[in-house]
GUVO-198188 format. One line per 10 residues: their letters; for each residue x, y, z of C-alpha. Coordinates in pm, 1 decimal. Last residue first. Layout:
N
A	X Y Z | ...
***
This chain:
695
KSMCSKPPYV	2713.4 5387.4 -2684.2 | 3078.2 5432.1 -2789.6 | 2985.8 5622.5 -3105.0 | 2792.9 5883.6 -2908.4 | 3084.2 5976.2 -2680.0 | 3313.6 5990.8 -2982.7 | 3103.7 6276.3 -3121.6 | 2950.7 6198.1 -3462.0 | 3126.2 6321.5 -3779.3 | 2911.2 6513.7 -4027.7
LDAKVQPLPF	2722.4 6762.9 -3808.7 | 3027.8 6799.1 -3582.0 | 3227.5 6903.8 -3887.5 | 3005.6 7208.6 -3935.2 | 2919.0 7261.6 -4299.4 | 3091.5 7532.7 -4501.9 | 2988.5 7732.6 -4806.1 | 3285.8 7832.2 -5028.1 | 3330.4 8209.8 -5040.7 | 3305.9 8194.9 -5330.2
TAPYQPCPIT	3091.0 7935.9 -5507.6 | 3225.4 7705.1 -5778.3 | 3224.9 7377.1 -5580.8 | 2883.3 7433.5 -5415.8 | 2739.4 7086.3 -5346.2 | 3070.8 6968.7 -5197.3 | 2999.7 7160.9 -4873.5 | 3344.8 7249.6 -4744.7 | 3442.0 7122.7 -4397.1 | 3413.3 7301.3 -4064.8
RVDKQCQQEL	3570.0 7284.7 -3717.4 | 3886.2 7084.0 -3782.5 | 4122.1 7117.6 -3483.1 | 4027.0 6777.7 -3341.3 | 4102.2 6588.5 -3661.4 | 3806.8 6412.3 -3820.1 | 3662.8 6084.2 -3696.7 | 3528.4 5791.5 -3894.7 | 3251.4 5535.3 -3843.7 | 2977.0 5780.9 -3938.1
IEGPFLNPPD	3150.5 5830.4 -4274.3 | 3034.7 5479.0 -4360.6 | 2705.7 5631.4 -4477.8 | 2874.6 5776.2 -4785.3 | 2822.1 6155.6 -4794.6 | 2528.8 6296.5 -4989.9 | 2493.3 6649.2 -5124.5 | 2134.0 6767.0 -5133.5 | 1893.3 6735.9 -5426.1 | 1729.1 6967.6 -5350.9
KGMKACHACQ	1894.1 7238.2 -5136.7 | 1668.0 7360.0 -4856.5 | 1951.0 7572.2 -4712.5 | 1948.6 7391.1 -4377.7 | 1924.8 7053.4 -4548.1 | 2214.8 7144.6 -4776.4 | 2421.0 7249.0 -4472.2 | 2335.2 6922.5 -4294.7 | 2474.6 6720.7 -4587.1 | 2275.1 6399.7 -4614.8
LFTDCRLGPW	2437.7 6084.2 -4484.6 | 2412.5 5806.9 -4742.1 | 2347.0 5435.1 -4703.2 | 2352.5 5175.1 -4981.4 | 2150.7 4862.2 -4901.0 | 2213.1 4536.1 -5082.1 | 2045.8 4242.3 -4913.9 | 2230.0 3910.2 -4902.1 | 2256.1 3893.0 -4522.3 | 1889.8 3991.4 -4461.0
EQILSQVDRH	1871.8 4021.9 -4080.8 | 2135.6 4291.8 -4129.8 | 1866.5 4527.5 -4258.9 | 1676.9 4501.3 -3930.3 | 1995.6 4575.2 -3733.6 | 2063.3 4875.9 -3956.2 | 1720.9 5023.3 -3880.7 | 1784.7 4982.0 -3508.1 | 2129.9 5134.5 -3542.9 | 1983.8 5438.5 -3721.2
ISLFTTWLFT	1729.1 5490.4 -3442.1 | 1998.3 5502.1 -3174.5 | 2228.9 5702.6 -3401.4 | 1975.5 5983.9 -3450.8 | 1876.3 6007.7 -3085.0 | 2238.0 6023.8 -2968.3 | 2339.4 6257.9 -3250.5 | 2080.4 6519.7 -3152.8 | 2165.7 6486.4 -2783.1 | 2534.9 6539.3 -2866.1
IDDTHGPQQE	2449.6 6837.7 -3084.5 | 2259.0 7005.0 -2801.6 | 2528.1 6920.9 -2546.1 | 2778.3 7107.5 -2758.3 | 3060.6 6945.1 -2949.9 | 3339.8 7189.9 -3010.6 | 3359.9 7560.4 -3074.4 | 3188.9 7771.1 -2805.2 | 2814.5 7801.4 -2824.7 | 2547.2 7860.1 -3088.5
TVPARVSLTF	2232.7 7685.6 -2970.8 | 2104.9 7373.6 -3143.1 | 1729.3 7316.0 -3163.4 | 1650.8 6960.1 -3277.7 | 1611.6 6761.9 -3598.7 | 1611.9 6391.4 -3677.8 | 1566.3 6259.4 -4030.0 | 1543.8 5897.9 -4148.8 | 1477.6 5839.1 -4518.7 | 1390.7 5496.4 -4658.0
VEERDTEDDT	1437.9 5456.0 -5033.0 | 1295.7 5195.9 -5271.0 | 1446.9 5151.1 -5612.8 | 1318.3 5140.3 -5967.7 | 1562.2 5110.2 -6252.7 | 1608.6 5174.9 -6624.2 | 1423.5 5489.7 -6732.1 | 1404.3 5636.8 -6385.4 | 1190.0 5565.7 -6083.1 | 1249.5 5649.8 -5718.6
TSRTLLVQRN	1020.9 5504.0 -5455.4 | 955.6 5655.3 -5115.1 | 944.4 5550.6 -4750.9 | 952.8 5798.9 -4465.6 | 1085.9 5834.2 -4110.8 | 1060.9 6183.5 -3959.2 | 1185.1 6251.3 -3606.8 | 1156.0 6559.0 -3385.3 | 1369.4 6651.6 -3087.1 | 1262.1 6887.3 -2806.4
DVAAWVGNKW	1146.8 6607.6 -2573.3 | 1072.2 6310.3 -2797.3 | 876.4 6362.1 -3117.0 | 744.1 6153.4 -3402.0 | 636.3 6178.3 -3764.3 | 596.3 5841.5 -3929.3 | 577.4 5754.5 -4296.5 | 464.5 5548.7 -4590.1 | 126.6 5420.9 -4473.7 | 56.9 5696.1 -4221.8
NVRRAIHRHL	148.3 5742.1 -3857.4 | 162.3 6036.4 -3614.2 | 386.1 5997.1 -3309.2 | 441.6 6063.0 -2940.2 | 714.7 5977.7 -2689.5 | 996.7 5843.3 -2906.9 | 1284.3 5595.5 -2896.6 | 1109.0 5263.3 -2830.0 | 849.4 5344.7 -3095.0 | 1104.8 5348.2 -3375.5
RVSAREFLGG	1119.4 4969.8 -3369.2 | 757.2 4955.4 -3487.5 | 824.5 5187.2 -3781.6 | 1133.7 4984.5 -3868.5 | 912.4 4675.0 -3873.0 | 670.2 4849.0 -4109.7 | 959.3 4954.0 -4333.3 | 1088.1 4597.8 -4354.1 | 741.6 4449.8 -4417.3 | 821.5 4333.7 -4768.7
PCFTPFHYQM	1193.3 4301.1 -4825.6 | 1351.1 4568.8 -5048.9 | 1519.7 4455.1 -5369.4 | 1774.4 4572.9 -5626.1 | 1862.7 4936.9 -5558.0 | 1763.2 4948.1 -5189.1 | 1872.9 5297.2 -5079.5 | 1879.2 5393.4 -4710.7 | 1904.3 5771.5 -4666.4 | 2029.3 5923.8 -4341.8
TLQQYGEPPP	1939.0 6276.1 -4228.1 | 2066.7 6493.5 -3944.1 | 1894.3 6830.1 -3894.1 | 1985.1 7149.3 -3711.8 | 1738.1 7396.4 -3562.9 | 1796.6 7762.1 -3464.1 | 1584.8 7898.4 -3748.1 | 1334.4 7642.1 -3866.0 | 1441.7 7337.8 -4071.2 | 1393.0 7383.8 -4448.0
KPWMRSLEQP	1124.3 7268.4 -4492.9 | 859.6 7259.2 -4220.1 | 786.4 6929.9 -4038.8 | 472.9 6966.7 -3825.7 | 352.2 7259.2 -4035.9 | 409.1 7077.2 -4366.1 | 268.0 6760.6 -4207.3 | -64.4 6928.9 -4117.8 | -248.5 6761.9 -4406.2 | -154.9 6425.4 -4260.1
PDASLFWPIH	24.3 6187.9 -4498.5 | -215.0 5949.3 -4677.2 | -394.7 5673.3 -4486.2 | -369.0 5302.4 -4564.0 | -226.4 5156.3 -4246.5 | -291.5 4786.4 -4187.3 | 77.8 4690.6 -4192.3 | 139.2 4950.2 -3920.7 | -10.3 4728.6 -3647.7 | -65.9 4951.7 -3341.9
VRHSSQLGPA	-173.4 4773.9 -3026.1 | -439.0 4914.9 -2794.9 | -500.1 4969.7 -2424.3 | -710.9 5243.0 -2267.7 | -940.4 5296.9 -2563.7 | -919.8 5666.9 -2635.7 | -1019.8 5997.0 -2476.4 | -1010.8 5864.2 -2120.0 | -681.4 6020.4 -2017.9 | -563.2 6350.7 -2167.6
VESELVEYCI	-204.3 6410.7 -2052.9 | -132.2 6053.2 -1945.8 | -257.1 5923.1 -2279.9 | -368.4 5562.4 -2262.7 | -117.1 5310.3 -2391.1 | -45.8 5215.6 -2749.5 | 153.7 4891.4 -2753.5 | 375.0 4811.2 -3050.8 | 313.1 4584.3 -3347.0 | 460.6 4329.7 -3584.9
DFKIMLKILS	818.5 4373.4 -3468.2 | 834.5 3992.4 -3416.2 | 914.7 4059.1 -3049.8 | 611.8 4289.5 -3032.5 | 396.2 4004.9 -3159.5 | 541.7 3779.0 -2889.3 | 481.7 4043.0 -2622.4 | 118.7 4043.1 -2736.0 | 131.9 3668.2 -2681.0 | 228.5 3709.8 -2316.5
ETDEKSFGLK	-60.6 3945.7 -2238.3 | -301.8 3728.1 -2434.5 | -203.6 3421.5 -2233.3 | -301.3 3603.6 -1913.3 | -640.4 3690.8 -2063.3 | -690.9 3325.9 -2151.6 | -631.4 3157.1 -2484.8 | -857.8 2890.3 -2635.2 | -810.4 2962.2 -3003.6 | -1142.1 3149.3 -3019.4
HWLCMVIAVS	-1015.4 3349.1 -2722.1 | -739.7 3474.3 -2952.3 | -983.0 3683.4 -3154.9 | -1158.2 3802.5 -2838.9 | -829.4 3895.8 -2667.8 | -724.5 4092.7 -2975.9 | -1059.2 4275.1 -2962.8 | -997.7 4364.5 -2597.2 | -644.8 4468.5 -2694.5 | -808.3 4730.4 -2917.2
LNATRQFDQV	-644.8 4753.9 -3258.8 | -472.7 5077.1 -3361.6 | -443.3 5071.7 -3742.0 | -533.4 5446.1 -3735.6 | -854.1 5485.1 -3938.8 | -969.0 5124.8 -3975.3 | -868.6 5045.8 -3617.9 | -1044.2 5353.2 -3476.0 | -1361.2 5263.8 -3666.7 | -1345.4 4911.0 -3527.8
ALAFGQKSFQ	-1313.3 5044.4 -3171.7 | -1597.4 5294.6 -3227.9 | -1826.1 5021.5 -3362.8 | -1742.4 4800.1 -3064.9 | -1831.8 5074.4 -2819.4 | -2160.5 5137.8 -3000.2 | -2261.6 4771.8 -2993.3 | -2152.4 4735.9 -2631.8 | -1830.0 4549.1 -2582.3 | -1766.3 4308.4 -2293.2
GVTSFVVDNF	-1474.7 4153.1 -2484.7 | -1550.9 3799.5 -2368.4 | -1929.9 3828.6 -2391.3 | -2007.6 4113.0 -2633.8 | -1715.6 4045.7 -2867.8 | -1743.9 3665.7 -2844.7 | -2107.5 3688.1 -2954.7 | -2012.3 3719.9 -3322.5 | -2288.1 3948.3 -3447.3 | -2048.0 4232.4 -3370.1
DLQNKINHNV	-1849.0 4145.1 -3682.4 | -1475.8 4218.5 -3683.9 | -1375.4 3900.5 -3865.3 | -1449.2 4054.1 -4205.4 | -1194.0 4327.4 -4133.6 | -934.6 4061.5 -4049.9 | -936.3 3902.8 -4395.2 | -583.2 3982.4 -4512.8 | -428.8 3833.8 -4201.9 | -225.2 3951.7 -3905.6
IAKLIDVLKA	-451.3 3897.4 -3602.8 | -556.0 3530.9 -3613.6 | -251.3 3489.0 -3838.8 | -19.5 3540.8 -3543.9 | -164.5 3264.8 -3326.8 | -194.3 3026.9 -3620.3 | 172.3 3106.3 -3689.6 | 263.8 2969.1 -3349.2 | 58.9 2660.2 -3428.3 | 268.8 2615.4 -3741.8
PRHFILNKLR	577.1 2627.2 -3519.3 | 456.6 2319.0 -3328.9 | 617.9 2283.8 -2987.5 | 586.1 2654.0 -2911.7 | 762.3 2646.5 -2575.4 | 649.0 2916.4 -2332.3 | 862.6 2971.9 -2020.4 | 1105.7 3202.0 -2203.5 | 828.7 3428.5 -2330.3 | 798.4 3709.5 -2074.5
EDDPYWTILG	1169.3 3722.3 -1984.1 | 1286.5 3692.9 -2343.8 | 1623.6 3526.1 -2402.7 | 1478.8 3174.6 -2393.8 | 1257.1 3246.7 -2697.9 | 1136.0 2908.7 -2826.1 | 1011.5 2772.7 -3156.1 | 1016.4 2397.0 -3208.8 | 1143.0 2164.5 -3482.2 | 1344.3 2450.1 -3629.9
VANLYQLAAL	1691.2 2294.9 -3616.5 | 1811.1 2545.5 -3356.1 | 1491.9 2519.9 -3147.8 | 1519.8 2141.7 -3122.9 | 1883.2 2181.0 -3016.1 | 1816.9 2446.6 -2755.6 | 1516.1 2252.9 -2629.3 | 1726.9 1941.6 -2567.8 | 2004.4 2133.2 -2389.7 | 1756.5 2314.8 -2163.3
LRNSTNPMHC	1574.2 1989.5 -2086.6 | 1904.9 1837.4 -1977.4 | 1972.6 2136.3 -1754.9 | 1627.1 2117.0 -1598.4 | 1656.5 1740.4 -1545.9 | 1987.1 1768.7 -1361.7 | 2269.9 1522.6 -1399.7 | 2513.3 1812.9 -1345.4 | 2847.5 1763.3 -1517.7 | 2741.5 1834.2 -1873.3
ISEQGSKVTT	2517.2 2127.0 -1793.8 | 2769.8 2289.2 -1562.0 | 3055.4 2244.9 -1807.4 | 2861.1 2368.7 -2106.0 | 2739.2 2684.8 -1936.0 | 3018.9 2922.9 -2019.8 | 3081.6 2899.6 -2391.2 | 2796.0 2688.3 -2524.7 | 2545.1 2828.0 -2279.3 | 2626.5 3194.0 -2323.5
SFVPPVDNKV	2642.6 3187.3 -2700.8 | 2340.8 2963.4 -2734.5 | 2121.7 3171.1 -2500.5 | 2144.0 3450.0 -2758.3 | 1867.3 3278.4 -2959.2 | 1967.6 3139.3 -3298.0 | 1837.2 3373.1 -3568.3 | 2117.6 3366.8 -3820.5 | 2204.2 2997.0 -3805.1 | 2563.6 2924.4 -3905.3
EARSSVDTWA	2743.8 2943.5 -3570.9 | 2459.0 2801.0 -3362.8 | 2440.2 2501.0 -3593.2 | 2806.1 2422.5 -3526.7 | 2750.6 2453.8 -3152.5 | 2450.2 2219.4 -3154.0 | 2634.4 1957.7 -3359.9 | 2942.4 1950.7 -3142.0 | 2727.3 1982.9 -2829.4 | 2558.6 1648.9 -2894.4
ADTEQKHGLC	2862.7 1432.9 -2830.7 | 2940.1 1627.8 -2513.5 | 2578.5 1578.5 -2399.0 | 2592.8 1200.4 -2414.6 | 2947.4 1191.8 -2278.8 | 2838.7 1394.8 -1976.9 | 2514.3 1195.2 -1939.1 | 2699.1 869.7 -1884.7 | 2860.1 558.4 -2025.1 | 2892.4 595.9 -2398.6
PPVQMRSNTA	2750.4 411.2 -2699.5 | 2857.4 559.0 -3034.2 | 2647.6 855.3 -3152.0 | 2458.2 836.5 -3482.3 | 2121.9 914.4 -3317.1 | 2149.2 860.1 -2946.6 | 1965.6 658.9 -2684.0 | 2160.3 333.1 -2671.1 | 2375.4 372.7 -2362.6 | 2264.3 714.4 -2241.1
ATQYSIEEES	1923.5 600.6 -2122.4 | 2089.5 318.2 -1933.7 | 2330.7 545.0 -1749.2 | 2089.7 829.4 -1680.8 | 1803.0 609.6 -1565.3 | 2029.1 382.5 -1362.1 | 2164.1 693.2 -1189.6 | 1809.8 811.5 -1117.7 | 1712.8 471.6 -974.9 | 2003.0 491.1 -735.6
TDDDEEDDID	2292.1 247.2 -741.1 | 2333.5 92.3 -396.3 | 2307.6 -270.3 -510.2 | 1991.9 -481.1 -535.5 | 1945.9 -443.6 -910.9 | 2307.0 -545.8 -960.9 | 2246.3 -864.0 -764.9 | 1952.5 -949.9 -990.3 | 2176.7 -895.2 -1291.6 | 2432.4 -1133.4 -1149.4
DHSSEDDSSY	2162.2 -1393.3 -1089.6 | 2069.3 -1383.5 -1458.3 | 2433.4 -1439.0 -1551.2 | 2436.4 -1740.0 -1323.0 | 2127.3 -1886.7 -1487.4 | 2284.1 -1907.3 -1828.9 | 2300.3 -1736.3 -2167.3 | 1944.7 -1643.4 -2279.5 | 1874.2 -1485.8 -1942.4 | 2163.3 -1245.9 -2000.2
VHKIHYIERS	2022.3 -1101.3 -2319.5 | 1666.1 -1067.7 -2186.3 | 1779.3 -909.0 -1861.8 | 1988.7 -652.5 -2048.7 | 1703.3 -571.6 -2287.5 | 1456.0 -533.7 -2001.6 | 1698.3 -299.2 -1827.2 | 1731.4 -100.0 -2149.5 | 1359.4 -79.1 -2210.5 | 1291.4 24.0 -1852.1
ALEEDLKNLC	1564.0 288.2 -1861.0 | 1432.9 431.3 -2185.7 | 1080.8 447.6 -2045.5 | 1198.9 603.3 -1719.3 | 1404.9 863.9 -1899.6 | 1109.9 942.8 -2125.7 | 888.0 1000.8 -1822.3 | 1148.7 1225.1 -1662.3 | 1167.3 1428.0 -1983.3 | 790.1 1466.1 -1990.1
PLLDNWHIFY	780.1 1555.4 -1618.6 | 1001.1 1858.8 -1695.9 | 786.5 1968.0 -1989.7 | 494.6 2097.2 -1782.4 | 728.4 2330.5 -1593.7 | 841.7 2487.4 -1920.7 | 486.5 2569.7 -2027.8 | 355.8 2421.5 -2350.4 | 230.8 2611.4 -2654.7 | -58.9 2606.3 -2897.9
QNDYEESQLM	-217.6 2301.1 -2738.1 | -479.0 2103.5 -2932.7 | -241.8 1832.2 -3053.7 | -57.3 1787.0 -2725.4 | -202.6 1445.8 -2633.1 | -233.7 1362.7 -3002.3 | 144.3 1321.5 -3025.3 | 379.0 1584.5 -3168.7 | 519.2 1669.7 -2824.3 | 609.4 1303.7 -2770.5
EHLDFWIRPV	793.2 1301.4 -3103.3 | 996.6 1602.1 -2992.6 | 1091.1 1439.5 -2663.7 | 1188.3 1119.0 -2842.9 | 1402.8 1330.0 -3073.2 | 1590.3 1469.9 -2774.8 | 1601.8 1123.4 -2617.6 | 1802.7 995.6 -2912.4 | 2095.2 1212.4 -2808.7 | 2251.1 1415.0 -3089.0
TCQRNSDVKK	2526.7 1358.2 -3339.6 | 2403.4 1487.1 -3675.5 | 2702.0 1571.7 -3890.2 | 2548.5 1756.7 -4179.1 | 2627.2 1714.4 -4550.2 | 2412.1 1400.1 -4558.9 | 2101.9 1613.1 -4493.6 | 2154.2 1814.3 -4812.3 | 2196.4 1495.5 -5014.9 | 1898.3 1329.8 -4849.9
CLERIYLSLC	1684.6 1635.1 -4921.8 | 1785.4 1632.4 -5289.3 | 1715.1 1259.9 -5322.1 | 1374.9 1299.3 -5160.2 | 1289.9 1602.2 -5374.0 | 1381.9 1427.7 -5701.3 | 1186.1 1114.4 -5609.7 | 874.6 1319.8 -5536.7 | 926.0 1529.6 -5850.5 | 933.3 1218.3 -6070.3
DIGSLDSSSV	628.5 1073.3 -5898.7 | 437.7 1402.6 -5933.6 | 520.6 1468.4 -6300.9 | 162.6 1412.3 -6415.9 | -66.4 1371.9 -6115.3 | -384.7 1454.1 -6317.8 | -487.3 1740.1 -6087.1 | -172.6 1812.1 -5886.7 | -0.1 1875.7 -6217.0 | 375.7 1890.0 -6242.7
TKIEVPSDPR	667.8 2074.3 -6400.9 | 1031.3 2052.2 -6295.7 | 1283.7 2320.5 -6384.3 | 1653.0 2236.4 -6425.6 | 1906.8 2516.3 -6460.3 | 2203.4 2379.3 -6650.6 | 2467.4 2156.3 -6490.6 | 2833.4 2230.2 -6415.1 | 2761.7 2219.6 -6041.1 | 2404.1 2109.0 -5959.2
HLVPLNELQA	2136.6 2373.8 -5978.8 | 2005.4 2687.1 -5809.1 | 2258.0 2718.8 -5525.2 | 2207.3 3068.4 -5386.3 | 2485.2 3326.6 -5352.3 | 2673.1 3296.6 -5023.2 | 3032.2 3335.1 -5143.8 | 2957.0 3662.5 -5320.6 | 2761.6 3795.3 -5022.5 | 3053.3 3709.9 -4792.7
QLCERRKQRA	3292.8 3893.4 -5025.5 | 3060.4 4193.4 -5020.4 | 3059.0 4208.6 -4640.6 | 3434.6 4158.7 -4614.7 | 3503.1 4437.7 -4866.8 | 3260.6 4674.6 -4691.5 | 3433.6 4613.6 -4358.7 | 3778.3 4660.1 -4514.9 | 3680.9 4983.0 -4685.3 | 3533.3 5118.5 -4360.9
LEGLGESSDI	3857.3 5038.8 -4176.3 | 4065.0 5198.6 -4453.6 | 3865.4 5520.4 -4443.6 | 3592.7 5588.4 -4697.5 | 3510.8 5940.5 -4817.7 | 3571.4 5869.4 -5183.2 | 3537.7 5520.7 -5326.3 | 3826.8 5427.2 -5555.6 | 3942.8 5133.2 -5344.4 | 3588.4 5001.9 -5308.3
MDLQSTIDAE	3498.9 5012.7 -5677.8 | 3626.3 4665.3 -5767.5 | 3425.5 4508.1 -5485.0 | 3108.0 4683.0 -5603.7 | 3166.5 4548.5 -5954.8 | 3217.1 4197.5 -5818.6 | 2886.9 4223.3 -5629.7 | 2697.4 4331.9 -5941.9 | 2872.9 4076.6 -6164.0 | 2779.3 3789.7 -5932.2
WKAEDRQVRK	2414.5 3887.9 -5912.7 | 2404.4 3958.1 -6289.1 | 2547.8 3615.9 -6376.2 | 2284.5 3444.8 -6163.7 | 2011.8 3664.3 -6316.2 | 2120.7 3566.1 -6667.6 | 2109.1 3199.3 -6570.1 | 1758.9 3256.9 -6429.1 | 1644.8 3429.3 -6749.9 | 1789.1 3153.8 -6969.9
AIYQLKDSIE	1614.5 2883.5 -6765.7 | 1289.3 3082.3 -6760.3 | 1291.2 3129.2 -7139.9 | 1357.1 2761.2 -7208.4 | 1090.9 2660.6 -6957.5 | 833.0 2888.5 -7121.4 | 896.7 2753.7 -7471.3 | 886.5 2390.5 -7355.8 | 563.6 2441.5 -7161.4 | 394.3 2603.5 -7461.0
ESSCKDQHTG	503.4 2317.1 -7687.0 | 379.5 2057.3 -7438.5 | 41.4 2228.3 -7430.3 | -66.1 2394.2 -7108.1 | -350.9 2331.7 -6861.9 | -214.8 1994.9 -6747.0 | 105.9 2173.5 -6647.3 | -80.4 2332.3 -6357.0 | 239.0 2368.7 -6149.3 | 593.7 2482.1 -6229.7
VIRITARPVK	875.2 2389.5 -5991.9 | 1198.3 2584.5 -5937.5 | 1477.5 2459.2 -5708.1 | 1657.4 2659.3 -5442.3 | 1935.8 2555.8 -5201.5 | 2018.1 2875.5 -5014.2 | 2383.3 2968.3 -4991.6 | 2307.3 3230.1 -4721.7 | 1931.5 3264.0 -4656.2 | 1753.3 3601.2 -4636.5
MRVIDMWSGI	1860.3 3777.8 -4955.5 | 1856.7 3456.9 -5160.6 | 1510.8 3358.9 -5034.4 | 1337.6 3693.0 -5086.1 | 1511.7 3759.0 -5418.5 | 1403.3 3424.4 -5564.7 | 1050.4 3511.5 -5460.0 | 1067.7 3842.9 -5645.9 | 1212.4 3681.2 -5958.9 | 970.2 3388.7 -5990.6
HKHHDKPTYK	602.0 3476.9 -6039.8 | 608.7 3855.1 -5998.6 | 951.5 3904.3 -6156.2 | 862.2 3688.9 -6455.6 | 539.9 3879.5 -6525.3 | 640.4 4005.1 -6872.0 | 784.6 3664.1 -6957.4 | 437.7 3516.5 -6896.4 | 333.7 3267.6 -6628.4 | -36.2 3197.6 -6572.0
NIDFILLHVA	-23.2 2837.9 -6701.9 | 318.9 2779.5 -6548.0 | 180.5 2853.1 -6201.4 | 488.0 2906.6 -5985.8 | 647.8 2720.8 -5693.7 | 995.8 2805.5 -5565.9 | 1105.8 2497.5 -5373.2 | 1354.6 2568.8 -5094.8 | 1564.3 2296.5 -4931.3 | 1646.4 2387.8 -4572.9
DPTFFCPSTL	1985.5 2405.7 -4396.1 | 2018.0 2783.9 -4429.6 | 1693.9 2853.1 -4238.6 | 1373.4 3042.5 -4327.1 | 1114.4 3056.8 -4047.1 | 1145.4 3429.6 -3969.5 | 1112.7 3489.7 -4344.6 | 740.0 3402.0 -4315.8 | 641.1 3661.5 -4056.0 | 610.6 4009.6 -4203.6
HYMDHGGFDN	603.7 3880.7 -4560.8 | 263.2 3742.8 -4469.0 | 62.8 4050.6 -4559.4 | 193.8 4040.9 -4915.7 | -7.4 3722.9 -4979.0 | 192.9 3417.1 -5087.1 | 117.4 3181.2 -4799.9 | 401.0 2956.6 -4689.8 | 404.5 2574.6 -4697.4 | 674.4 2434.3 -4467.9
IQIELGGEAP	718.1 2063.1 -4539.7 | 912.9 1869.9 -4275.8 | 1087.0 1581.3 -4450.0 | 1149.0 1275.9 -4233.4 | 1463.5 1071.8 -4291.6 | 1519.6 725.3 -4143.2 | 1643.8 580.9 -4471.2 | 1333.1 637.3 -4679.1 | 1117.8 946.5 -4653.4 | 830.4 1035.3 -4420.6
WTHQELVVTR	646.8 1363.0 -4501.7 | 561.9 1579.7 -4201.9 | 335.0 1877.2 -4266.3 | 345.5 2244.6 -4177.9 | 112.6 2525.2 -4285.9 | 221.3 2885.1 -4287.7 | 105.3 3245.6 -4346.9 | -263.1 3188.1 -4435.5 | -269.4 2907.1 -4690.0 | -552.2 2907.1 -4939.0
QKDRTLQSSS	-869.2 2722.5 -4843.3 | -1108.4 2984.6 -4982.7 | -939.4 2955.5 -5323.1 | -993.7 2581.2 -5330.9 | -712.0 2333.0 -5278.4 | -669.2 2028.2 -5502.0 | -551.7 1701.4 -5349.8 | -484.4 1448.5 -5628.5 | -327.1 1135.3 -5487.5 | 27.0 1040.6 -5388.5
TMLTQALSTK	-71.8 1130.6 -5029.6 | 230.5 1333.9 -4922.2 | 315.8 1474.1 -5264.8 | -48.3 1559.8 -5335.9 | -87.2 1750.1 -5008.9 | 225.5 1956.9 -5072.2 | 129.7 2020.4 -5435.6 | -220.7 2136.1 -5344.1 | -72.6 2366.7 -5079.5 | 177.8 2523.0 -5320.6
GALTEGVLVL	-59.3 2565.6 -5614.6 | 43.3 2912.7 -5734.8 | -269.2 3057.6 -5572.1 | -69.5 3338.5 -5405.3 | 282.0 3366.1 -5546.8 | 563.4 3139.2 -5435.0 | 736.6 2965.7 -5148.9 | 754.7 2600.8 -5041.0 | 1017.4 2520.4 -4776.3 | 1142.7 2163.3 -4728.6
RQYNM	1313.2 2104.6 -4395.6 | 1511.1 1789.5 -4329.4 | 1471.3 1582.5 -4013.8 | 1678.6 1290.3 -3892.5 | 1554.7 980.9 -3705.7
***
């Protein structure tokens, strides 16, 4: 059995869930507004030829951009669903363009097809006109994507302020983006857009056949050589026995693998006996003799299970050959999958020999889970100490856990009339009202409330502690602990979820962050420009990541002020508009007192750079999770910041990877070309100390 993922994305109420249900049942299955998908629903759709299509139906609400891209994979087929009845050329970006951007930025060489729903509500002439416009618009977008990257490639050699190493890195990055543009249609064929109706079933049969053929073609491009028992393990975990479980503990899975071994061994021994008994009595006696020899039951289990227990793997004699055959596929997937856990690199390189040569149930379970995790049939975090023993055997169940907290309707769930808050949470009416008020004002949600919301899913207090770590791992929240300076003023344990913030900047911000920097302070500032697209939730995740570097903070919807020791941090989000373009900009600033000392890098400047680069690297790592995303970085001139110059001079962000000569103490500020004497900026406020770059 082979699996192929089908991902449905599109605007809220586009008809994704109705289409998924209709495709699987071949009957009209309309979804009401109240039944709309929250984050993700998963379904299995059997196809011919031993292929099962796993349908991933994602919610379209902005709230869910935090989690949905985590489930996108390069080997999936993506259907971009839009409501053709609501579509207008003016709203093209909302219905199609923005979703195309999400997939193409996240998934290298994504296979994307466009499907219009609600065709029964449009005339054939209206449908024809809209499809012609969409096809031309998509072809124009394809040409624009390629032209934009090609233009950037052509400009590299003429870019000022870039060393050869920085030029080469930028060239390689852009070349990869050019090669990984999405596949929207067959080669040398025009853009093809299917239209259907989940109400009168028009176009459903045609689309069903089209999807199956497309999935088979994508699946045929993979070499799938894995042990059959790995799929048997997955099928066991999908059975009714585990239907109500949101995750399974590692220790509970070990007996499952042993049970499958025994079943495979029994079937194989029965098969051998049956074949030999049909020949002659002497052959039957030989088998009886073999059963009485010194071979252990475990050895029989491994040998017989390995004989005919693989998918597309020729019969082999033992577990080593079984696992060797599988590693080819696992290793290749590990190389192309962006979010494969780090355990792959260590296991494939250094652990392969021990796993292959040790007929050990734990090692075999490790190999099976690694594969199932790589292809997306399960979700597992073996690199996380708190989560490595939890196997989320149904990824949709994992999303159920997250959507109990991260959903657009959470305020309606916080109702004290629900007895769970007074019984499990032990809230008084007044205490609960204060906790809700705190959440609405600061986006800090009491862990006691989180425990109540998850209690409805059957989770214990211990489970809640682990699952909060899961939310932190997704960069959805961070923990807010009780103040050590003024204990007892707030709820002792809360989580901050920046997505729920709606407040304006604090009125005291001008005093907290005066412009220009105060006397004796220096400031480092990096700007991150997203000229074409900025993923939803990226700023919120950066806000969460920031927490590991600071001691105290003040949050609002588009910014964070924070402090650690004598350093202050400001992270903001803004939008620039001109006559032709609109782009989002993140700005990271770190300032600290710097004393005037002997020439060279002082401890003050080193501390300033250390904090700045640590946060900058975290932001960069989030951006790199979107391989196709264009982000132009610029280091703001520290002299301009000190003088309050607006707009300031900007150096290319790659300047951080370069070093100036040791005897260079200052460099001219390019913002004042006609001024005499020419203003200077300290070189150690443009080029980081080597000690910081090595960290």
